[in-house]
N, C-alpha and C positions, 0 to 999 in steps of 0.2 A: 483701638486694636487690642485684642486680648493678648496678654503675655503668657497665657497658659500653653502648655506643650500640646501640639497637635500631631497625631500619628495616623498612619493608615492601618485599619483593622478589618479583618473579616467580620461578618455579622455575628458569628458565634463568639468571637473574641470580644466584641463590643458588648454583647449580652453579659458575658462573664465580668467585664470591667464595670458595667452598670450595677450588677449585683454587689460587687466589691464596694463601689462608691456608696451604694445605698445602705451599707452597714449590715449586709447579710452575715449571719453567724453559722448557719447550717445549710448544706446543700446535699441532696441525695439524687442519684440518677441511675438509669440503666443505659448502656450504650445503644444508640440507634441512629443511623444516618437519616436525616442530616443534623441531628442534635448533639452528636457525640462530643465534638470539640469544645462545647461550652464548659463541661466539667474538666476537660484536659487543660483548658486555659485557666479555669478558676483555681485549680490546685496550686498554681504559682503563688497564690495569696494565702497559702495554708497557715502561715504564721498568724493571720488575723481571723481565720474562719476554719470551719471543719467541712470537708466534702468527702463523699464516699460513692463507690459503686455499690448499689444494692442488688440483690438477686433478681428483682424485677421491678416494674414501675409501680405496682400496687404498694410494695414494701417501701419504695423510695418516697412515695407520696405520704404514706403513714408516718415515716420518719420526719418529714417536713412538718406534718400536722402536729406531731408531738412537740417538736421544737417551738412551733407557733404557740401552742397551748401553754408552754412553759414561759413564754414572754419574749422570745427573740424573733428577729426576722429570718425567715426560712424559705427555701425554694426546692422544687423538684424539677427535673428536666427529662424529656423523653421525645420520641417521634410520635406521629399521629396515631399509629396503631398501638403504641404503648399507652396512649390515653385510654384506650379500651380496657386495658389491664388495670389501669388506675381508676376506672370509673366508679367502682364501689366506694372507696373512701372519698373521691372527688364529689360525688353527688351528695354525700352525707355532710362533709365539711361545709358545703354550701349552706346547710341549715345551721350549723354550729357557729359560723362566723370565725373571727380570729382574735388572738390576743396580740402576739407579734405579727407583723405583716406576713402574708403567705401568698406566694406566686407559683403557679404551675406553668412552666415553659413547655410549649408543645410545638414541634416542628412538622408542618405539613409538607407533602411531597407532590405538588402538581407536576405532571409529566411522568410520574412513576419512574424516577431515576434509580430508586433503591428500595422499592416497597411493593407489597402485594395488593394494594388498593390505593385509591385517590381520595379517601374520605376527607371531609371538611370539618376541622375541629370547631369552627364557629357554630355548626349545627349541634354538636354534642354539648358545647358550652351553654348554648341557649336552653337545651333540654335540662341541663343541670342548674340553670339559673345562675351561671357564673359570668361575671363581667369579663370582657375581652379587650385587651389593647393589642394593636398591630402596627409595628413600625414599617417605614418604607426604605430605610437605608441604615448604615452602621451607626451614624451619629444619633439618629432617632432610637435605634436599638438600645444604646447606652442610656439615653435620657429617659426613654419610656420605662425601662426597668426601674429606675429610681422613682418615677411617678407611680408605677404600679404598687410599690410598697407603701408610698404615702397614701394613695387612694384606698388601698386595702385596710389600712389602720383607720383612716378617716371615716370610711363607710362600713366598717366591720364586715368586709367581704373578701373571701379568697379571690384572687384574680388569675385568669388565664392569660398568658403572654404568648400570642401566636406569631410564629415565624414560618418561613418556607425555605425550601432548598435554595432558591435563587438569592434570598437575603442571607441565609446562613453562610453561603460559600462565595459571596461577592465582597468586594472591599470598598471602603469609604473612609473619608477623613473624620477622625474623632478627636474632640478636645478633652484632654484628661482633666479630671477633678480630684479632689481629696476624698478620702474615705470619711463618711459621716460617723461620728461617735454616737451610736444609738443606745440610750439607757435601756437596760432590760426592763420590761414591764413586769410588775409583780403578778404572781399567779394567785388568783382568788378562787377558791372552790365554789363551783356553781353547777350543781348536778343538772338543773333544768336546761342549762345551756350546753353542757358537754357530754351528757349521757343520752344518746339518741335512741331511747325507747319510745314507743308510740305516743304516750301521753305528752312527753316533752317535745317530741318532733312536731306534733300538731301546733304547739305554741310557738316553736321556733319558725315554722313555716310562715305564720302570720308576720313575725318580726322581719324575716328576710324579704317578704313582699314589700314591706314598708321601706326597707333599705334600698331595694331595687328601684322603687319609685323615686326616692331621693336622688339616687345616682343617675337615673334617666333625666331628671330635671337638670342636674348639674352638668350633664353631658352637653347641654345646649350652650354652655359658656366655657367649657374646658378648652384650653389653648390647643390641645392636640386635634380638635375638630375645627378646621379653619377653612374659610371661604377665600378663594383667590379669584376676584371678579375681573373679567376682561370683556371680550365680546359676548354679548348676551344671546346671540343666535344659537349657540351651543353651550349647554351646561352639562357637566359630568360629575356624578357622585362616584367616588372610588376610594380605595384604601390600599395599604401595603405596597408590594412591588408593582402592581398594575398602575399605581399613581405615576411611577417613572415612565411607563409606556405611554400613558395619556399625555404627559407633559411633552414627550418627544413627538408624538403623532399630532397633537392638537395644541400647539403652543399658544394660540390666541383664544382658546376656549376658556370659559369660566369653569372653575373646579371647586367642588366641595370635597376636601380631603378629610377622611375620617380616620382618626387615630384610635378612637374607641369604637369598636364595631358591635359591641353588645354591652349595655343597651344603646340603641341608636338615639341621636338627638332629634327627636321628632319635630320640635318647633323650628330648629335650625334648618332641617331638611325642607320643611314646607315653605319656609321663607325663601330659601335659595331657589326652590322649584318655581316659585311665583315670579322670579326675576329673569328667568331664561325662557327663550321661545321653544326650544326642544331639549328635553332632558334625557340623558343616557346614564345607565348604571353599568359600570365596568368593574367586574369582580371575577377572579378566577374560581373555578369549581362551582359550588352550588349557589343558587340565587338567594343567598341569605339576606342581603340588604334589599334586593329587588322585591322580594315577596312582602317584606314588611312595609316598604315604601308604597307599593301598589295597594296594600290593604288599607292605607290611610286615604285612598282616593286620589293619590298623586299619579298623573300620567307620566310614564317613562318607558323608554325602550331598553331592553336588556338581553335576556337569553334568547329572544327570537332572532337576535343578530350575532350573538356570541355563543361559543360552545361551552358545555359544562365539563369538557375534558381538557386536561393538559394545561400547559403554560400559555399565556398570552404574549403578544409582541406588539411593538409600535406599528409594524406593517399590517398586522391583523386588524388593529383599530382603525387604521387609515382605510382599509378596504371596507370595513363594516359601516363606518360612519360617513366618511367622505366619498365612498365609492371610487377610490383611487387605486390604481394598480401601481405600487411602488416600482421604481426602476431598480431591479435587483440583479446584480451580477450573477451569472450562471456559476453555481458552486463547483469547485473542482471535484473530480471523481476520486473519492478516497476508498481504498480497499475496505471491505466490510471486516469489522473486528468484533466478532461475537464474544460474549463473556465466556471464560474458560478457567478451569482450575489452574493454579500456578504450576510451573515446572517443579517437580519434586514434592507436590502436595500428597500427604499420606491418604487423603480421601480417594485419590485416583486409583491406587492399588486395591483399596477395599471395593470400590465400584467395579473394577475390572473382574475381581473374583465373583462378585454378586452377579454380574452379567454372564460370566462363564457358566454359572449355575442356573441361569434362566430364572432368576428370582425377581419379583416385583418389589419396589421400595415405597413405603409410605414415608414421605420426606418431611423435612422441617425447615426452619428459617436459619440460614447461615451459609458459609462458603459451600457446603456440601449440597445446597440446592442446585448448584451447577452440574450435578450428576444427571440433571434432566436434559442437558443439551448434548448435541452430537460431539463425539461419536459414541459416548457412553449410553445416554438415553435410558437410564435405568430407574430414575425417580418418577414414580407415577402420580404422586399427589404432594402438594405443598399448600398448607392452609394458613396456619399461624403458629406462634411459638408453642411448642409442646404438643401439637396436634398429631404428630406422627404416631405416637404410642396410643393415644386415645382412639384415633381413626382406625388403626390396625385392630384394636380391641372391638370396635364396632363392626368391622368386617367379620370377625370371628363369630360374634353374637348373631349376625345376620345370616351367615352361610355355614357356620360350623368350623370345628378345628382343622378338619382336613383341607378346607379351602385355603387357610392361611399358611399351610406348610410350604408354599412357594412364595411367601411374602416375608419381609422383614421391615421393621421400623428403623429409620436412621436419624439420629439426633446428635448434636454436638454437646460438648461438656458444659459450655455456658448456657445453652438453651435447655439442657437437661436440668440444670439447677434453677433456671428461670421458671419453668412450668412443667418440665418433664417428670419431675419427682412425683407430683400428684397423679399424673397419668399412669405412671408405673405402679403406684399404690393401688389405683383403681383396677388395673389389670390383674394384680395379685389378689386383691380383695374379692373380685368377682370371677375368680376361677378361670382366668384367661390362660392361654397357652402360647402366646406370641413370642417371637424372638426380636429382641431390641439390640441394635448396634449403637453403642455410644462412641461416636468418633471423637475421641479425646485428643485434641491437638494442643492442650495446655494454654488456651487463650480464647478470647473473644475475637475471632479472626476477621470476620467480614467487616467489622467497623474499625479495624486498625490496631488490633492486638492490645485490647484492654484486659486488665486483670479481672478475676472473679473469685468466688468463694473457695475454689479448689486450686488456685495458683500459689497461695501462700504469701501474697503481697496485696496491700490495700492501694486505693487510688492515691493516697498521700505518700506512698512509697514505704510504708511501715511493714515489717514482717509480721505475719499472723498465722494462725492455724489454717492449714489447707484441708478442706473437706476431703475425706477418703471416699471417693465415689464407689469403688467396689464394696467397701464396708457399708456404705449407705444403702446400696442395693440389697445387700444381705439383710440389713436391719429391718427392711420393710417386707421381708419374706421371700426374696428371690433366692432359691436354692442353687441355681445354676448360673454362676458368675465367672466368666473367663476373661483374662487379659491376654492380649496377643499383639505382637508388633505388626503394624499395618503393612510393612514391606515383606513380612514372612509369608509369601504367597501360599506355600504348601500348608503351613500350620493354619493359616486363615481359612483356606478352603476346607480343611478337615473339620475345624471347629464349627463353621457355619453349617456344614452338612449334618454334623452330629446334633447341634442344638435345634435346628429347624425340624428335625425328626422327632423331637421329644413332645410329650403331651403335657408340658408345664412351661411356665414362663422361664425364658432364658435371657440373660444379658451378656453380650459380647462387647468388651471394651477394647478398642484399638488404640492403645496408649502410645502415640507417636507425635512428638511436638511438631508444630507448624515449622516448615523449612525456613521461613523468614525470621524465626526466632534465633536461629543458629548464628553464632559469632565466629565459629571456627572456619578453617580453610576447607573448601569443598573438594571432594574427590573429582578427578577429571577422567571422563570416558571418551573414547573415540570409536567410530564405526569403520571397520576395515572393509573397504570397497571390494577387495578381491575375495573376501570370505562371505559376503552378503548373498543370500539366496533369493532375495526379493519376496520372501514369504509374507511380509507385512505384520508378523506377530508383534513386533515391538511398537508398531503404530496403533495397535488396537486401543490402548488406554487413552490416546489422544494428547500426549504430551506435546506442548507447543515448541519444545526444543528439538523435536524430531521432524525432519523433513526428508523428502525424496530428491535425489539427484535426477537429472534428465534421463539417465539410463535405468532408473527404477531402484537403484541401491539407496541405502539409508545414509543420511548425514546428520550429525549431532552439532547443534549450534552451541559452542562452549561458552558463549556469552550469556546464554539463557539456562543452560544445564546447571542443576544444583547438585548433581552427583548422587541422586537417590539410589541408583542402581536397578530400578525397576526394569528398564529396557534390557539390561544385561541378563537379568534373571529370566526374561521371556525368550531371549534368543537361544535356540537349541544348536546353533552352528558355530558358536564362539566368535561371531562377527563383531561383537561389541566388547571392547577390552578396556580394562582399567589402565590408564596412562600414569596417573599420579594419585597416590592415596591422600585422603584428607585427614583431619584430626577431629572429626565428629562422627 
């Protein structure tokens, strides 16, 4: 019996612990659900390592690459769409190899809990020729992180560590170990290896193909790829979280559990397939394993039985393989709870004015994406980080400047610094005339209030220079930069009218902190039933703290109200009154 301490950890916490025990010295990330908490847990070890929020995933990956080149173990963390942003350095570092171990942690989101698509990182990693490890629980998450760094250095390969929402946010028992003392590797100048111009890249491509073959052979004997032989009537190849569903649904089946999903252990798979009567491949999202296995002439059932969409479950597997209909209790009827902006959110007042002016919004990724849902319904497009400004510019070039006078781009402060700056530069450089709303709530709100380059504080809690967003906009050539309080409806309406009428680029910055950042006492408002005219004006912004009584008058839920005062400003009959002033 081990005398080591055993604790319950979230998957993301276990990943952070694994990095710590592996001797990581540098970590860089951009917040993105479901990966965000990895860095938030990792920062507790800041006395032993350095971790940062970078402006975007490309920068984060380049920081980690630089640390690896210098000779220390390093990692970057992101969600799956962030890996798209990091693709440029990721594809190239695959050719370079590593000095210190290098791991890119990528969290996929089967089921689309917090993302704009369901892409499968295994596909991107295969294209980049990057090996991939994928754990099935918190314990494996910690141990696989340590293994990833060992294999990275052993085979001279950067590794992708794939996790998913279900693993990231579920708990499991983890046995704590000590931090390894990894001696820094010396840096040796090697231009052919680390300067990726065509002549050098051609040579490196040959080298990485050799390394990949070595790793593919080693995969056949790695302990993370294991066979669990039981009844040979049914055999299942699986990996990651689906392994848990397979074990629950088919406890007597033989299972080949893959911990390394790229490259696949070809010999091990063929041997396992030869021992079972019927082979199934169970993997969420794309048929990454299935297509390779079938290409080797191995007969198996896969996506003809299972969907390429969303998460799997034990019941789904029972239905597909055993043709059983599980005895499932009828779920309770729960009221629908659509996503909505928080009470007191400064984005709500901005969107209220935008809707009043009958403007369309080219949207972006963040809390303010919720401006697309009822009752506001003002956001027309949401594509990816930074696309609001670029897509608005594209509309102008397609239809002319008069067309976009009833459009604005809306982007948050963190997203603006992520990829919006380049888009704004493009708009200025190419003689655009669009109006950009930077909804500056002084945080990275959607992922849980992380700092960024304009907040004045680092991930490690150190004070730092805060990027001056208005000055940044002016420095790249925007002449019309206006700051306004998001709750000053009159000023906001006037400014938006003025700026959208101009024939040159305008930036309007609604500088109002997220209400959840406030530590002060909130003001208290009440709705006077006898004064209410039932006009519904205060309900138009869709604040969840506002409800109607049976007689049609308005009621304010003081447990939800944050005291922003928007409803009071909208009421023309004095029916909403301040009961108690706050100190914010």
